[in-house]
LOVO-712761 format. One record per residue: residue number from 1; residue in one letter; x, y, z of N, C-alpha, C in turn. Coordinates in steps of 0.1 Angstrom, whole numbers, plus 2048, in hexadecimal, padded with zeros to 3 digits. Layout:
N
     n   res   n_u   n_v   n_w   ca_u   ca_v   ca_w   c_u   c_v   c_w
   NUM     A     X     Y     Z      X      Y      Z     X     Y     Z
...
//
This chain:
177
     n   res   n_u   n_v   n_w   ca_u   ca_v   ca_w   c_u   c_v   c_w
     1     M   90E   B13   1C5    90E    B21    1C7   903   B27   1BD
     2     K   8FD   B31   1C2    8F3    B39    1B9   8FB   B42   1B1
     3     K   8F8   B43   1A4    8FE    B4D    19C   8F4   B59   19A
     4     A   8F9   B65   19D    8F1    B71    19A   8F6   B77   18E
     5     L   8EF   B75   183    8F4    B7A    176   8EC   B86   172
     6     T   8F3   B91   16E    8ED    B9C    168   8F6   BA0   15C
     7     L   8F0   BA4   152    8F7    BA6    145   8F5   BB4   140
     8     T   8FF   BB9   139    8FD    BC6    133   902   BC5   125
     9     G   8FD   BCD   11C    901    BCD    10E   90D   BD6   10C
    10     A   910   BDF   115    91B    BE8    114   928   BE2   119
    11     T   932   BE5   111    940    BE1    116   946   BEE   11B
    12     I   94C   BED   127    952    BF9    12D   961   BF7   12C
    13     A   968   C02   12A    976    C02    129   97D   BFB   135
    14     F   987   BF3   132    98D    BEB    13D   993   BF4   148
    15     T   998   BFF   145    99E    C07    150   993   C0C   15A
    16     A   987   C0D   156    97D    C12    15F   975   C07   166
    17     L   979   BFB   164    972    BF0    16A   971   BEF   179
    18     S   97B   BF5   180    97B    BF4    18E   96F   BFC   194
    19     F   969   C05   18C    95E    C0D    190   951   C08   18C
    20     V   951   BFC   185    944    BF7    17F   93C   BF2   18B
    21     S   92F   BF5   189    925    BF0    193   925   BE1   193
    22     P   923   BDB   19F    922    BCC    19F   917   BC7   196
    23     S   90C   BCF   193    902    BCA    18B   906   BC7   17D
    24     F   911   BCC   179    917    BCA    16B   920   BBE   16A
    25     L   923   BB8   176    92C    BAD    176   925   BA0   17B
    26     N   929   B95   175    924    B88    17A   92A   B85   187
    27     S   922   B7F   190    927    B7C    19D   921   B6F   1A2
    28     V   927   B69   1AC    921    B5E    1B3   920   B62   1C2
    29     V   916   B5C   1C9    914    B5E    1D7   91E   B54   1DE
    30     K   927   B5A   1E6    930    B51    1ED   92B   B4C   1FB
    31     S   924   B55   202    91F    B52    20F   914   B5C   214
    32     Q   90D   B58   21E    904    B61    225   907   B5F   234
    33     T   908   B6A   23C    90B    B69    24A   902   B72   251
    34     D   8FD   B6E   25D    8F5    B77    265   8FE   B7C   270
    35     V   8FE   B8A   271    906    B91    27B   8FD   B9B   281
    36     N   8FA   B9A   28E    8F2    BA3    296   8E5   BA7   28F
    37     G   8DE   B9C   28A    8D1    B9F    284   8D1   BA3   276
    38     Y   8DD   BA5   270    8DE    BA8    262   8E3   B9C   25A
    39     T   8DF   B9C   24D    8E4    B91    244   8EE   B97   23B
    40     I   8FA   B92   23B    905    B96    233   907   B8C   228
    41     T   905   B90   21B    906    B87    210   913   B8B   209
    42     D   91B   B81   206    928    B83    200   927   B7F   1F1
    43     H   92A   B88   1E8    92A    B86    1DA   938   B86   1D5
    44     Y   93B   B7D   1CC    949    B7D    1C6   947   B7F   1B7
    45     F   94E   B89   1B2    94F    B8B    1A3   959   B82   19D
    46     T   955   B78   196    95E    B6F    190   966   B75   184
    47     L   972   B70   182    979    B74    175   972   B6C   16A
    48     D   971   B5F   16C    96A    B57    162   95B   B5C   161
    49     N   956   B5D   155    949    B61    152   948   B71   153
    50     N   953   B77   154    953    B86    153   95D   B8A   149
    51     I   96A   B86   14B    974    B8B    141   973   B84   134
    52     N   96C   B78   133    96B    B71    127   95D   B70   122
    53     N   954   B79   127    946    B79    124   942   B87   11E
    54     K   93F   B86   111    93C    B93    10A   930   B9B   110
    55     N   928   B95   118    91D    B9B    11E   920   BA2   12C
    56     S   92D   BA0   130    931    BA6    13D   938   BB3   13A
    57     A   937   BBC   144    93E    BC9    143   94D   BC7   144
    58     A   952   BBC   149    960    BB9    14B   966   BB1   13F
    59     Y   95E   BAF   134    963    BA7    129   971   BAD   123
    60     I   97A   BA3   122    987    BA6    11C   988   B9F   10E
    61     A   987   B92   10E    988    B8A    102   982   B7C   105
    62     A   97F   B75   0FB    97A    B67    0FD   985   B5E   103
    63     K   992   B61   100    99D    B5A    106   9A7   B65   10B
    64     P   9A5   B6A   116    9AF    B75    11B   9BD   B6F   11D
    65     T   9C6   B78   11B    9D4    B74    11D   9D7   B74   12C
    66     L   9E3   B6E   12F    9E7    B6E    13E   9E8   B7C   143
    67     A   9ED   B85   13B    9EE    B93    13F   9E0   B9A   142
    68     D   9D7   B96   139    9C9    B9B    13B   9C3   B96   147
    69     V   9C5   B89   14A    9BF    B83    156   9C5   B89   162
    70     E   9D3   B8B   162    9DA    B91    16D   9D4   B9F   170
    71     R   9D3   BA7   166    9CF    BB5    168   9C1   BB5   16D
    72     A   9B8   BAD   167    9AA    BAC    16C   9AA   BA7   17B
    73     A   9B2   B9E   17E    9B2    B98    18B   9B5   BA2   196
    74     I   9BE   BAB   193    9C2    BB4    19E   9BC   BC2   19D
    75     T   9B3   BC4   192    9AD    BD1    191   99D   BD0   193
    76     L   997   BC5   18E    989    BC4    18F   984   BC2   19D
    77     P   979   BC7   1A1    973    BC4    1AE   971   BB4   1AF
    78     S   974   BAF   1BB    972    BA1    1BD   967   B9E   1C7
    79     D   965   BA6   1D1    95C    BA3    1DB   952   BAF   1DE
    80     S   946   BAB   1DF    93B    BB5    1E3   932   BAE   1ED
    81     F   92D   BB6   1F6    925    BB1    201   918   BB9   202
    82     T   90D   BB3   204    901    BBA    207   8FD   BB7   216
    83     V   8F8   BC2   21C    8F4    BC1    22A   8E5   BC3   22B
    84     A   8DE   BBA   22F    8CF    BBB    22F   8C9   BB8   23D
    85     K   8BD   BBD   23F    8B6    BBA    24B   8A7   BB8   247
    86     D   8A2   BAD   24B    894    BA9    247   892   BA9   238
    87     G   89C   BA5   231    89B    BA4    222   89E   BB1   21B
    88     K   8A0   BBC   222    8A2    BC9    21B   8B1   BCC   21C
    89     V   8B7   BCF   210    8C5    BD2    20F   8C7   BE0   214
    90     L   8D0   BE2   21E    8D3    BEF    225   8E0   BF4   220
    91     L   8E9   BEC   21D    8F7    BF0    219   8FC   BE6   20E
    92     S   905   BEC   206    90D    BE4    1FD   91B   BE8   200
    93     V   924   BDF   201    933    BE2    204   93B   BDA   1FA
    94     K   942   BE1   1F1    94A    BDB    1E7   958   BDE   1E8
    95     L   961   BD4   1E8    96F    BD5    1E8   974   BD8   1DA
    96     V   97A   BE4   1D8    980    BE7    1CB   98F   BE7   1CC
    97     H   996   BE5   1C1    9A4    BE4    1C1   9AB   BEF   1BA
    98     A   9A4   BF7   1B2    9AA    C02    1AA   9A0   C0E   1AA
    99     P   9A5   C1A   1AA    9B3    C1E    1A9   9BB   C1A   1B6
   100     E   9B4   C1A   1C1    9BB    C15    1CD   9B1   C0C   1D5
   101     R   9B6   C03   1DC    9AD    BF9    1E3   9A5   C01   1EE
   102     S   998   BFF   1ED    98F    C05    1F7   982   BFE   1F7
   103     F   979   C01   200    96C    BFC    201   962   C07   1FD
   104     I   959   C04   1F3    94F    C0D    1EF   942   C09   1F7
   105     V   93D   C12   1FF    931    C0F    207   926   C17   202
   106     S   91B   C10   1FE    910    C17    1F8   903   C13   200
   107     N   8FB   C1E   201    8EE    C1C    207   8E3   C1D   1FC
   108     P   8DD   C11   1F8    8D3    C11    1ED   8C7   C19   1F1
   109     V   8C4   C1B   1FD    8B8    C23    202   8BA   C31   1FF
   110     T   8C5   C37   204    8C8    C45    203   8CF   C49   1F6
   111     G   8D6   C3F   1F0    8DE    C42    1E4   8EC   C47   1E8
   112     Q   8EF   C49   1F5    8FC    C4E    1FA   907   C43   1F8
   113     Q   913   C48   1F5    91E    C3F    1F3   92A   C45   1F9
   114     K   933   C3D   200    93F    C42    205   94A   C38   203
   115     T   956   C3D   203    962    C34    202   969   C33   20F
   116     V   96C   C26   213    973    C23    21F   980   C1D   21C
   117     A   98B   C23   222    998    C1E    21F   999   C0F   223
   118     C   9A1   C08   21B    9A3    BF9    21D   9B2   BF8   222
   119     T   9B3   BF2   22E    9C1    BF0    233   9C6   BE2   232
   120     L   9BE   BDA   22B    9C2    BCC    22A   9CE   BCB   221
   121     K   9D7   BC2   225    9E4    BC1    21D   9E3   BB5   214
   122     G   9E9   BB6   208    9E9    BAC    1FE   9E7   BB2   1F1
   123     D   9E9   BA9   1E7    9E8    BAD    1D9   9DB   BA9   1D2
   124     I   9D6   B9D   1D7    9CA    B97    1D0   9C2   B8F   1DA
   125     T   9B5   B8F   1D8    9AD    B88    1E2   9AF   B79   1E1
   126     A   9AE   B72   1EC    9B1    B63    1EC   9A6   B5C   1E3
   127     V   99A   B60   1E3    990    B5A    1DB   993   B5C   1CC
   128     R   998   B67   1C8    99B    B6A    1BA   9A7   B61   1B6
   129     A   9B1   B60   1BF    9BD    B57    1BD   9B9   B49   1BB
   130     I   9B0   B44   1C3    9AB    B36    1C3   9A4   B34   1B5
   131     E   99C   B3E   1B1    995    B3D    1A4   99F   B3C   199
   132     M   9A9   B44   199    9B3    B44    18F   9BB   B37   18D
   133     V   9BE   B31   199    9C5    B24    198   9BB   B19   194
   134     G   9AF   B1A   19A    9A5    B10    196   9A1   B10   187
   135     N   9A1   B1B   181    99E    B1C    173   9AA   B1A   16A
   136     K   9B6   B18   170    9C2    B15    169   9C5   B1F   15E
   137     Y   9C4   B2C   162    9C7    B37    158   9D6   B36   155
   138     D   9DE   B33   15F    9ED    B32    15D   9F0   B23   160
   139     R   9F0   B1C   155    9F2    B0D    156   A01   B0A   15A
   140     K   A0A   B12   157    A18    B0F    159   A1D   B13   167
   141     H   A19   B1F   16C    A1F    B24    179   A15   B27   183
   142     G   A08   B26   181    9FD    B2A    18A   9FD   B21   196
   143     G   9FC   B27   1A2    9FB    B20    1AE   9FA   B29   1BB
   144     I   9F6   B23   1C6    9F6    B2B    1D3   9FE   B23   1DD
   145     V   A08   B2A   1E2    A10    B24    1ED   A13   B2F   1F7
   146     N   A11   B2B   204    A14    B34    20F   A0F   B42   20E
   147     G   A03   B43   20A    9FC    B51    20A   A00   B59   1FE
   148     Y   A06   B53   1F3    A09    B5A    1E7   A04   B52   1DB
   149     L   9FF   B5A   1D1    9FB    B55    1C4   A06   B57   1BB
   150     T   A0B   B4C   1B4    A14    B4E    1A9   A0C   B4D   19C
   151     F   A0E   B58   194    A06    B59    188   A0D   B61   17E
   152     N   A0F   B5C   172    A15    B63    167   A24   B67   16B
   153     Q   A2A   B5E   172    A38    B5F    177   A3A   B6B   181
   154     K   A2F   B6E   189    A2F    B78    193   A29   B73   19F
   155     K   A2C   B79   1AB    A27    B75    1B8   A1E   B80   1BD
   156     F   A12   B7C   1C2    A08    B85    1C7   A04   B81   1D5
   157     S   A05   B89   1DF    A01    B86    1ED   9F2   B86   1EE
   158     L   9EC   B7D   1F6    9DE    B7B    1F7   9D8   B83   202
   159     I   9CC   B88   1FF    9C3    B8F    209   9B9   B84   20D
   160     E   9BA   B80   21A    9B1    B75    21E   9A3   B79   21F
   161     H   99A   B70   21B    98C    B73    21A   986   B76   227
   162     T   98A   B70   232    984    B73    23F   988   B81   243
   163     A   993   B86   23F    997    B93    243   98E   B9D   23C
   164     I   98B   B9A   22F    981    BA3    228   974   BA3   22F
   165     Q   96F   B97   232    962    B96    239   962   B9E   246
   166     N   96C   B9C   24E    96D    BA4    25B   96D   BB3   259
   167     E   974   BB8   24E    973    BC6    24B   965   BCB   247
   168     V   95E   BC2   23F    951    BC6    23B   948   BC6   247
   169     I   949   BBD   251    941    BBD    25D   943   BCA   265
   170     K   950   BCE   266    953    BDB    26D   94D   BE7   266
   171     I   94E   BE7   259    949    BF2    251   93A   BF3   253
   172     A   933   BE7   251    924    BE7    252   920   BEA   260
   173     T   927   BE6   26A    923    BE9    278   924   BF8   27B
   174     S   92E   BFE   276    930    C0C    277   926   C14   26F
   175     A   923   C10   263    919    C17    25B   90B   C16   25F
   176     L   908   C0B   266    8FA    C09    26A   8F7   C0D   278
   177     R   900   C14   27F    8FD    C19    28D   8F3   C24   28D
//
């Protein structure tokens, strides 16, 4: 996977992090898909290398507590998509979780931005849950079973990644008409 790293010297208050621009968070490219002549690139904002990286806007601590990881996992943006044609980015669509779950749709050409309601059900994205288990943040109780993440002795229902991708395709199709 390619890592797209951008760093900032400023640390932003944790409660405002759901509004942080993707350029202030470290991310990895998950996939690229061609849909009707457009290239949709899927970026995932990792917890690792953000909440424990002093150069990230999402920095919490070198060794965040389980409560810190949980709070970051359910409030920080996890997925952002760019929609391009002929190498030119026409839209950015970011899934945010706080203050309420929605998609932020930005047009980098015009500078316009709008919020689209998110009707997807679940508490946490599946990719985020997989990262949390894979990084063994909760060594005692962390795991995924039957569409639920168990973490810090709590259960969180998953938002499937294909459902997010399908919503982004609908939003992009509507916005680019």
